[in-house]
Each structure stands twice: as C-alpha cells, then as structure tokens.
C-alpha positions as CSV (number, residue, x, y, z in Angstrom):
1,X,0.0,0.0,0.0
2,X,1.4,3.4,-1.1
3,X,1.3,6.3,1.4
4,X,0.0,9.0,-0.9
5,X,-0.1,12.8,-0.7
6,X,-2.7,14.4,-3.0
7,X,-1.5,17.7,-4.4
8,X,-4.6,19.5,-5.6
9,X,-8.1,18.5,-4.5
10,X,-10.6,20.6,-6.4
11,X,-11.7,20.6,-10.0
12,X,-10.2,17.7,-12.0
13,X,-8.1,16.8,-9.0
14,X,-11.2,15.7,-7.1
15,X,-11.5,12.8,-9.5
16,X,-8.1,11.6,-8.3
17,X,-9.1,11.9,-4.7
18,X,-12.3,9.9,-5.3
19,X,-10.4,7.1,-7.0
20,X,-7.6,6.9,-4.5
21,X,-10.1,6.6,-1.7
22,X,-11.8,3.8,-3.7
23,X,-8.6,1.8,-4.0
24,X,-7.5,1.2,-0.3
25,X,-5.7,-2.0,-1.3
26,X,-3.2,0.1,-3.3
27,X,-3.2,3.6,-1.8
28,X,-3.4,5.2,1.7
29,X,-4.2,8.9,1.4
30,X,-2.2,10.5,4.2
31,X,-2.6,14.2,3.4
32,X,-3.9,16.8,1.0
33,X,-2.0,19.8,-0.3
34,X,-4.3,22.6,-1.5
35,X,-4.9,26.1,-0.1
36,X,-8.5,25.9,-1.3
37,X,-9.1,22.3,-0.1
38,X,-12.5,23.2,1.5
39,X,-14.0,24.0,-1.9
40,X,-13.4,20.4,-3.2
41,X,-16.5,18.3,-3.6
42,X,-14.5,15.5,-1.9
43,X,-13.7,17.6,1.2
44,X,-16.0,15.7,3.5
45,X,-14.1,12.5,2.7
46,X,-10.6,13.9,3.5
47,X,-11.2,16.7,6.0
48,X,-9.9,14.4,8.8
49,X,-6.5,14.3,7.2
50,X,-3.7,16.8,7.5
51,X,-4.2,19.6,4.9
52,X,-1.4,21.9,3.8
53,X,-1.0,24.9,1.6
54,X,2.4,23.9,0.2
55,X,4.0,20.6,-0.6
56,X,7.2,21.7,1.3
57,X,5.1,22.0,4.4
58,X,3.9,18.4,4.1
59,X,7.4,17.0,3.6
60,X,8.8,19.0,6.6
61,X,6.6,16.8,8.8
62,X,5.9,13.6,6.8
63,X,7.1,11.2,4.2
64,X,5.1,9.7,1.3
65,X,5.7,6.9,-1.2
66,X,3.7,8.7,-3.9
67,X,2.7,12.3,-4.7
68,X,-0.2,12.7,-7.1
69,X,-0.1,16.1,-8.6
70,X,-3.2,17.7,-10.3
71,X,-2.6,21.4,-10.1
72,X,-2.3,24.3,-12.6
73,X,0.3,23.8,-15.3
74,X,2.8,26.3,-13.9
75,X,3.0,24.5,-10.6
76,X,3.9,21.1,-12.0
77,X,7.7,21.5,-12.4
78,X,8.4,22.8,-8.9
79,X,6.0,20.3,-7.2
80,X,7.4,17.4,-9.1
81,X,10.9,18.4,-8.1
82,X,9.9,18.8,-4.4
83,X,8.3,15.4,-4.4
84,X,11.3,13.7,-6.1
85,X,13.8,15.4,-3.8
86,X,11.9,14.1,-0.8
87,X,11.9,10.5,-2.0
88,X,8.4,10.2,-3.4
89,X,7.4,8.7,-6.7
90,X,5.2,11.0,-8.8
91,X,2.0,10.8,-10.9
92,X,1.5,14.2,-12.5
93,X,-1.5,15.2,-14.5
94,X,-0.9,16.3,-18.1
95,X,0.6,18.5,-19.4
96,X,3.7,17.7,-17.4
97,X,5.6,20.9,-18.1
98,X,5.5,23.6,-20.8
99,X,9.1,23.3,-22.2
100,X,11.7,20.7,-23.1
101,X,14.4,22.2,-20.7
102,X,12.0,21.7,-17.7
103,X,11.1,18.2,-18.9
104,X,14.7,17.2,-19.3
105,X,15.6,18.5,-15.8
106,X,12.8,16.4,-14.4
107,X,14.0,13.4,-16.3
108,X,17.5,13.9,-14.9
109,X,16.1,14.1,-11.4
110,X,14.1,10.9,-11.9
111,X,17.2,9.2,-13.0
112,X,19.4,10.5,-10.2
113,X,16.8,9.6,-7.5
114,X,15.9,6.2,-9.0
115,X,12.2,7.1,-8.6
116,X,9.4,7.1,-11.2
117,X,7.4,9.8,-12.7
118,X,4.2,8.9,-14.5
119,X,2.1,11.4,-16.6
120,X,-1.7,11.2,-16.7
121,X,-2.7,11.0,-20.4
122,X,-5.7,8.8,-19.7
123,X,-6.5,8.1,-23.4
124,X,-3.1,6.3,-23.7
125,X,-3.7,4.4,-20.4
126,X,-7.0,3.0,-21.5
127,X,-6.8,-0.8,-21.8
128,X,-8.5,-0.8,-25.2
129,X,-6.0,1.7,-26.6
130,X,-3.1,-0.3,-25.2
131,X,-4.4,-3.4,-27.0
132,X,-4.5,-1.4,-30.2
133,X,-0.9,-0.3,-29.7
134,X,0.1,-3.9,-29.0
135,X,-1.5,-4.9,-32.3
136,X,0.3,-2.1,-34.1
137,X,3.6,-3.2,-32.5
138,X,3.0,-6.8,-33.6
139,X,2.9,-5.7,-37.2
140,X,-0.7,-6.9,-37.7
141,X,-1.8,-3.7,-39.5
142,X,1.5,-3.1,-41.5
143,X,3.4,0.1,-41.7
144,X,1.7,3.3,-40.5
145,X,0.8,5.7,-43.4
146,X,-1.3,8.5,-41.9
147,X,-2.6,9.6,-38.5
148,X,-5.2,12.3,-38.2
149,X,-7.2,13.8,-35.3
150,X,-9.7,16.7,-35.1
151,X,-11.6,18.2,-32.1
152,X,-13.9,21.2,-31.8
153,X,-14.9,22.0,-28.2
154,X,-16.3,25.5,-27.7
155,X,-15.2,27.4,-24.6
156,X,-16.9,30.5,-23.1
157,X,-15.4,33.5,-21.3
158,X,-15.8,31.8,-18.0
159,X,-13.3,29.2,-19.1
160,X,-10.7,31.8,-19.8
161,X,-11.4,33.9,-16.7
162,X,-11.3,31.2,-14.0
163,X,-10.0,32.3,-10.6
164,X,-6.7,30.5,-11.2
165,X,-6.3,32.9,-14.2
166,X,-3.9,30.8,-16.2
167,X,-6.1,29.6,-19.1
168,X,-4.9,30.9,-22.4
169,X,-1.9,32.6,-20.9
170,X,1.8,32.4,-21.5
171,X,2.7,33.1,-17.9
172,X,0.9,33.1,-14.6
173,X,0.3,36.2,-12.4
174,X,3.5,35.3,-10.5
175,X,5.6,35.0,-13.7
176,X,5.7,31.3,-14.0
177,X,5.7,29.9,-17.5
178,X,2.3,28.4,-18.5
179,X,2.0,28.2,-22.3
180,X,-1.6,27.1,-22.0
181,X,-3.7,26.7,-25.2
182,X,-6.2,24.5,-26.9
183,X,-3.4,22.2,-27.9
184,X,-1.4,22.3,-24.7
185,X,-4.2,21.2,-22.4
186,X,-7.7,20.2,-23.3
187,X,-6.9,18.5,-26.6
188,X,-3.3,17.5,-26.0
189,X,-4.4,13.9,-25.7
190,X,-5.0,13.7,-29.4
191,X,-1.6,14.9,-30.5
192,X,0.1,12.7,-27.9
193,X,-2.0,9.6,-28.7
194,X,-0.9,9.6,-32.4
195,X,2.8,9.8,-31.4
196,X,2.2,7.3,-28.6
197,X,0.7,4.7,-30.9
198,X,3.7,5.1,-33.2
199,X,6.3,4.5,-30.5
200,X,8.7,1.6,-30.8
201,X,7.7,0.1,-27.5
202,X,4.7,0.2,-25.2
203,X,6.2,3.1,-23.2
204,X,7.6,5.1,-26.0
205,X,6.3,7.7,-28.4
206,X,7.5,8.7,-31.8
207,X,9.1,12.1,-32.5
208,X,7.3,14.5,-34.8
209,X,9.5,15.9,-37.6
210,X,9.0,18.5,-40.4
211,X,6.5,20.3,-38.2
212,X,4.3,22.9,-39.8
213,X,1.7,24.8,-37.7
214,X,-0.8,27.6,-37.9
215,X,-2.4,29.2,-34.8
216,X,-5.3,31.6,-34.6
217,X,-7.4,33.2,-31.9
218,X,-10.9,34.7,-31.6
219,X,-10.8,35.0,-27.8
220,X,-8.9,37.9,-26.2
221,X,-6.1,35.6,-24.8
222,X,-2.4,35.6,-25.0
223,X,-2.0,32.4,-26.8
224,X,-4.4,30.7,-29.3
225,X,-7.7,28.9,-29.4
226,X,-7.4,27.3,-32.8
227,X,-4.5,25.2,-34.3
228,X,-3.7,23.0,-37.3
229,X,-0.4,21.2,-37.5
230,X,1.2,18.5,-39.6
231,X,4.4,16.6,-39.8
232,X,5.8,13.1,-40.0
233,X,6.5,10.5,-37.4
234,X,7.8,7.0,-37.8
235,X,7.2,7.2,-41.6
236,X,3.5,8.3,-41.2
237,X,2.0,11.7,-42.1
238,X,0.5,13.4,-39.0
239,X,-2.4,15.9,-39.2
240,X,-4.1,17.5,-36.1
241,X,-6.7,20.2,-35.8
242,X,-8.4,21.7,-32.7
243,X,-10.4,24.7,-31.8
244,X,-12.3,26.3,-28.9
245,X,-13.7,29.1,-31.2
246,X,-16.4,27.2,-33.2
247,X,-20.1,26.8,-32.3
248,X,-20.3,23.4,-33.9
249,X,-18.9,20.6,-31.8
250,X,-16.7,17.9,-33.2
251,X,-16.1,15.3,-30.6
252,X,-12.7,13.8,-31.0
253,X,-12.4,12.0,-34.3
254,X,-9.3,9.9,-35.0
255,X,-8.3,8.1,-38.1
256,X,-5.1,6.0,-38.1
257,X,-4.3,4.5,-41.6
258,X,-1.9,1.6,-42.0
259,X,-0.9,-0.6,-44.9
260,X,-3.5,-3.3,-44.1
261,X,-6.2,-1.5,-42.1
262,X,-7.7,1.8,-41.1
263,X,-8.5,2.4,-37.4
264,X,-11.3,5.0,-36.9
265,X,-12.2,6.2,-33.4
266,X,-15.2,8.4,-32.8
267,X,-15.7,9.6,-29.2
268,X,-19.1,11.1,-30.0
269,X,-20.7,7.7,-30.6
270,X,-22.1,5.6,-27.8
271,X,-19.4,3.5,-26.3
272,X,-16.7,5.6,-27.9
273,X,-16.7,3.4,-30.9
274,X,-13.5,2.1,-32.5
275,X,-13.9,0.6,-36.0
276,X,-11.1,-1.3,-37.6
277,X,-11.5,-1.7,-41.4
278,X,-9.2,-4.4,-42.7
279,X,-8.1,-4.3,-46.4
280,X,-9.4,-7.9,-46.8
281,X,-13.0,-6.7,-46.0
282,X,-13.2,-7.6,-42.3
283,X,-14.7,-4.9,-40.0
284,X,-14.2,-4.9,-36.2
285,X,-16.2,-2.8,-33.9
286,X,-14.6,-2.2,-30.5
287,X,-15.2,0.1,-27.5
288,X,-12.7,2.6,-26.2
289,X,-13.3,2.9,-22.5
290,X,-11.8,6.3,-21.5
291,X,-13.0,5.9,-17.9
292,X,-10.8,2.8,-17.7
293,X,-7.8,4.9,-18.6
294,X,-8.7,7.2,-15.6
295,X,-8.4,4.2,-13.2
296,X,-5.4,2.8,-15.0
297,X,-3.3,5.9,-14.4
298,X,-3.3,5.0,-10.7
299,X,-3.3,1.2,-11.1
300,X,-0.4,1.1,-13.5
301,X,1.5,3.6,-11.3
302,X,1.1,1.4,-8.3
303,X,2.2,-1.7,-10.3
304,X,5.2,0.0,-11.7
305,X,6.4,1.2,-8.3
306,X,6.0,-2.3,-7.0
307,X,8.2,-3.6,-9.9
308,X,5.3,-5.5,-11.4
309,X,4.8,-3.6,-14.7
310,X,6.2,-1.1,-17.2
311,X,5.5,2.6,-17.1
312,X,3.1,3.4,-19.9
313,X,3.5,7.1,-19.9
314,X,6.5,8.8,-18.3
315,X,8.7,11.9,-18.8
316,X,10.4,10.3,-21.8
317,X,7.1,9.1,-23.3
318,X,5.7,12.7,-23.3
319,X,8.9,14.3,-24.6
320,X,7.7,14.2,-28.3
321,X,4.4,16.0,-27.5
322,X,6.3,18.5,-25.3
323,X,8.7,19.1,-28.1
324,X,5.8,19.9,-30.5
325,X,4.2,22.4,-28.2
326,X,7.6,23.9,-27.2
327,X,8.3,24.4,-31.0
328,X,4.9,25.9,-31.7
329,X,5.2,28.5,-28.9
330,X,8.7,29.4,-29.9
331,X,8.2,29.6,-33.7
332,X,4.5,30.2,-34.6
333,X,2.7,33.5,-34.6
334,X,-0.7,33.6,-33.0
335,X,-2.8,35.3,-35.6
336,X,-6.1,36.9,-34.7
337,X,-9.1,35.9,-36.9
338,X,-10.2,38.9,-39.0
339,X,-12.7,40.9,-36.9
340,X,-15.4,40.7,-39.6
341,X,-15.6,36.9,-39.1
342,X,-15.7,37.0,-35.2
343,X,-19.2,37.1,-33.6
344,X,-19.4,38.4,-30.0
345,X,-22.4,36.8,-28.2
346,X,-23.0,39.0,-25.2
347,X,-26.0,37.0,-24.1
348,X,-24.1,33.7,-23.8
349,X,-20.8,35.3,-23.1
350,X,-18.6,33.8,-25.7
351,X,-17.1,34.5,-29.1
352,X,-17.1,32.3,-32.2
353,X,-16.1,32.2,-35.8
354,X,-19.1,31.3,-38.0
355,X,-18.8,27.9,-39.7
356,X,-15.2,27.5,-38.4
357,X,-15.8,23.8,-37.5
358,X,-17.0,23.2,-41.1
359,X,-14.0,24.9,-42.6
360,X,-11.6,23.1,-40.4
361,X,-13.2,19.8,-41.2
362,X,-12.7,20.6,-44.9
363,X,-9.0,21.2,-44.3
364,X,-8.8,18.1,-42.1
365,X,-10.1,15.8,-44.9
366,X,-7.6,17.2,-47.4
367,X,-4.8,17.4,-44.9
368,X,-4.2,21.1,-45.7
369,X,-3.4,24.0,-43.5
370,X,-5.9,26.9,-43.3
371,X,-3.6,29.1,-45.4
372,X,-3.6,26.5,-48.1
373,X,-7.4,26.3,-48.1
374,X,-7.7,30.1,-48.7
375,X,-10.2,30.6,-45.9
376,X,-11.3,34.2,-45.8
377,X,-11.0,34.5,-42.0
378,X,-7.2,34.5,-42.3
C-alpha cells in the first residue's frame, strides 16, 4: 500500500481523490496539499486528514511513497521536483511541463533519485487503446501511413477567466511559464496519442518531424484557441486540428491509416466506438473505455512502483508532444481571426467564428493548413 499525498483537491483533482479513496488495497491517502481544499467536492471525505497549503510544508513533517499532482500547469515543475527530492514517486496530470528544458531537468532528477514519474494521459492508459498499440507493434496492420485527429470544443469567457487565471496565458500572475492553449491542455491527448501509438515500445512515443503549424485566436487571450499542424513520425503523415472558437462541436475523431487496415475512433458515438476496417474486408467494432484509462493511471503507477509492470507514460514518453508544443510556442505567430468573421455573443458570453468547424473539417479531410485552403478569415 502506497502512502499517498494528493497535491490539488478541487476541479479535476477531485477525480483523483475519489479514485484513490476507492482503492484502499493500493493507496493510503495520508494528506492533501491545496490552499483551497475546503472547496473540493470531496472535502468531507478527506477533512480528517492533514491539509497543507504547500508541498514543502507536508514534507517538513511527513514522508510519502507517492505524490499525485493535479494542479495548474505552472505548478507542476516545482511540485514534481519537491516530491522527487523528498523521496516520493510522482504521478502528475498532463501536461507535465511547458518546455523541453524543464522536462529534461525532471527526467534527470528521476534518473538520479531512481524514482518514477508517470504522466496522466488517460487516453493512452485505456486498456482498449493499449491493446490497439500492441497490435500495431505486432505488425498486424502493417506500416503506418497517416494519422489524423480533429476536435472542436467550444469554450466561453468563464473558461478563460477562471480564478486560477492561467487559461490561455503564456505566464501566470506570478511570472511562472504556463503556455496554455487549446493544444497544450484540453486536446493535448489527441496529439500525444498519435505519437504514442507510433512509439517503438509500449512506453515510447515517436518524434514528430518536419512540423508545420498555424495558430489563430478569436478570444482575447495571450495564446491561441485554434490550431492546425502537420508533420511526419515513424514514416507516417501526422495531421491534427483543434479549436475552442467554433459553435459546432466535433467530438474527437481519430483516423489511423496503416498498410493493411484503417482504425477509426469516434468519441461522439455511444461506447466511444473504434472501428477497424481491414483491407481484406473484415470490419471490427470495439469500445474505447476512457474511464478505464482514468483508473489505469493509478493502477499502472502502483504496479510500476512495485516492480510489477512497465511505465506506460512517463517523462520520456511525453517528450515528443512537449517538443511539438515547445516548438509551436517558440516559432509560430498567434494570428487573430479577422474581426469581420468573429461574432461576440453577449447573451451567452462567448465569441465564435461562423462555420469554423465546417471549414476546419474541410482542411482536415484534405490534410491542408488553413492558409492553403484560402479561408477568408485568415
């Protein structure tokens, strides 16, 4: 049983608290670190435990086998370092850190302490997705040819003005690097998963090369709410599109084309349907249980610490997706949509670009960047 300190308890972190408490055979929650712990919907379940404002305060008085970190992005690097320096393994929610230098420093610390650091990309932890990767690694589908993903999730002003005030920002109020965007956070799964599936082993991801990206924004934010990028990884073409600035929703659509089969995943369909269309005419219909991935983040971490299983997603696994985002932030201008195409909806308190989801889908199908499609909103 792992003595576990939970760093963060509200918002998404409350899901971790709930699951940790439901797995007493693997985890013993010994403390919570969160200055706003009383606002958590799980507070009644952990209020009897020691509660701290800072992780350093906890380690000044206690030890832990594992620190589970689910806090704003700009806190991850320092909190991971504090945990590792105090002898605790780490499970950190994605994104791990904004830049490659921070990631490499964490990887060095993991190596020097002989501890583990897992990263919570739950889509890649899902058992169904792992089985697909095993089939890819076995060579069943042949060589990868093209991997595509598109997502359209609309976000309102409340999303960008949360009290934590880091959404859509390059830096936090206290000057810490954030680099938050539609690609860095909410839809990062769908870049990472393509590279993850193309990795040479179960715990590796492929490196994206020849990267081209275009970034746009309709919201008044520092970064971008719309992105299209493409490149190559492990011999396959990669194409990814995501936006928070369209009214029309596109639940994650993934298409992974191989020599002998095409894998289609539609998270809008009941059961998150995965369809595998083999070139010989066979068609498989499989589920993709994302909730299973939420549990597996913790289960696999416990097994790995016990020496009973590999790390599915660690600092080295997420290096390729971190490299992509690091490159985008360093080299890509964030271009505002032309004002004539941006609608400000004062009643519902959001902005949107008319038909943006339709336009992006057109480019997605043709694997073309917006500038190549000649869209008028550029």
